[in-house]
C-alpha positions, 0 to 999 in steps of 0.5 A, spaced: 925 369 570 931 368 575 937 367 572 939 361 576 935 356 581 936 356 588 940 349 589 935 344 594 939 339 598 936 333 603 939 328 608 935 322 606 942 318 607 942 321 614 949 323 614 952 327 620 954 333 615 952 335 608 958 339 604 955 344 600 958 349 594 953 354 595 951 359 601 944 360 600 940 354 598 933 350 600 933 344 605 927 339 604 929 334 610 928 328 606 925 325 600 918 326 599 913 324 601 917 325 608 920 332 607 919 338 611 917 345 609 922 347 604 926 352 607 931 357 605 938 357 608 942 363 608 949 362 611 951 369 610 959 369 612 959 363 616 961 356 614 956 352 617 948 352 618 944 347 621 937 346 619 932 348 624 927 343 622 931 336 621 938 339 624 942 337 618 949 340 619 951 344 612 958 346 611 960 350 606 966 348 602 968 352 596 973 347 593 967 342 591 967 340 584 959 339 584 953 342 588 954 337 594 958 331 598 955 326 598 952 327 591 946 323 592 943 329 597 942 334 591 934 334 590 931 336 584 924 339 585 923 339 577 924 332 576 919 330 583 913 335 580 914 332 573 914 325 576 907 326 580 
């Protein structure tokens, strides 16, 4: 079993950019059932990445205290599958 889970983010609010504290994550686009295929994004050394499905701009910010800003853009696949 993995030591940590890959963070998942969405842009349901439609904000111009989502600031994230991880350079590797999954983008789901919007909340289910309107999500796109959950894709892995690896920024590498870059500070920005654009999702090829939904065009969300993700910006790396090491100073964030939580996983992302705005905080409502965190997606928890565990709670979604448990609710289904």
